N, C-alpha and C positions, 0 to 999 in steps of 0.2 A: 168373277175373279176370286180366286182362292188365296187367302192370306197364308203365309208360311210362318213356321215357328221363329225363323230369323227375323222376319218382319215384325212379329208380335214382340219379340225380345227388344228389338231396336226402339219400338214405341215405348215399352215399359221403362227403358233406361233413359229416355229423352227427358231433359230438364224442363219442367213447366215454365220456369222463368225465362228460358231461351225462346219459347214459343209465344208467350203472352204479349210481348211488344208487337209481334206480327198480327195477333188478333186485334190489338188496339189500333194499329195502323190501318188494317183492313176495314174496320167499321168506321173509323174517323174519315177515311178517304171517301166513304159513301154517305157522309153527313150524319152518322150516328155518333154517340158519345161513349167515352170510357165508362161513365156511370151506367149507361144502358148495358154495356158489355158485362160489367160487374154484377148487375142485377140478374142477367141471364145465367151467369156462372153461379151466383148464389141460389137461384131457382134449381139448377141442376144438382149442385153439390151440397148446399146448406152452408157454404162458407160465406160469412159476412166479410166486409171489406178488410177489417183488421186481420182476420184469419187468413184471407187470401194473400195479403201483403206478407204475413209471417211465412207462408209457404213459398212465396217468391224469394224472400230474403234468405231462407234456409236452402234454397236451390233444390226443392223437392223434385224427385222424378215423377213422371206420370203415375208410376206404380204406387209410390208413396202418397201422392196427391189423392188418388182415388181410394186408397186404403182408408184414409181419414174422412172421406166424403160420406154423407148420408144422401144417397141418390134419391131424387124425387120419384115418387111412385108413378107419376105420369111420364117418366122418361121412356117407358116402354112404347109410348105412342110416337116417338121420334122415328120416322121411317124415311126411306128414300135412298138416293145414291150420293155418296161423298167419297172423293178420291178414288173413284172407280169401284167402290164396294157398296153393295146393298146392305145398309145398316142392320136390318132385321135378320140378315143371314150370316152375320159375323159370329163365328163360334167362340172366339176367345173373349171372355167377359171384359177384360181390361181394354182390349183394342176396341170393343164395341162402345165402351164408355167414352173413350177418347174421341171416337167418331161421332158420338152423340154431341159432344162439345163442339167439334168441328162443324157439324150440321147447324147447330144453334147459332154459331158465329156467322156462318154463311147466310142464314135466314135474316139475321139482324142486318148484315151488310147489304142484303138485297132489298131492304126497306119493308120487310114484312111487319105487320102490326104486332106489337108486343104481346097482346092477348093470344094471338095465333102461335107465336114462338113459344109461349109458356103453356101451351095446350090447355087454355082456359075454355071450358065449355060454353 
């Protein structure tokens, strides 16, 4: 599945704060916690809970969210299919980062062990 520039632009302009409650609901529905979700987000982006809340409060777009992030070096090991796209084949860097986050949220919701989600050897 090939992503289009329209699709990439739509993702870039999406407000993180509008998606975050869906991430929380998804993981909590499967018995995981908001704290675990925040831990996964911190691993990927470097944002602690205060910084994450500030980005939510300022209604940062995904573009702005990831501009301020320090992506974990092991993020490159996040592979697989999410939303019909093979993550490692996504050409747009921002879209790929958003899909990294989506994949980590999915893995958390599916009950995967935290050390596996965080790509700990």
